[in-house]
C-alpha positions, 0 to 999 in steps of 0.5 A: 520498521517500515510502516506500509499503509494500504488505502482501498474500500476493499475491492479486489484490487485493494486486497491484492495489493494487501498481498503484494506488499506484505509479499515485498515486505517479508521478501526484503527482510526488514521489519514491517506493519501494514495497516489497511485503510478502508475510511474514505474520508482519511483517504483525503489526508494522503491526497488520494482520490483513486485506490487502491493506494500504497503508502510507505512511510508517510509517503504516497508511492502509487494509486489508482492502479494495481503494481506488479510485485516487482514495482512495490519490491521497489517501492520498499527499498 
């Protein structure tokens, strides 16, 4: 099962990244779990200084920008 974590404070870009991650995970057909992390203190655990950020299976994939759906699909592959 893929563990997908979206780090963000709840801003529009953070919400958009959550939706992109959900769409990409659904499209892949793999089982997944999405966790939204809004606690700023936990961002440092991942080395994230700017949001939104996407972590897949404990690995930071992107931070500080909103990737395209195709980019998120590749990050989940």
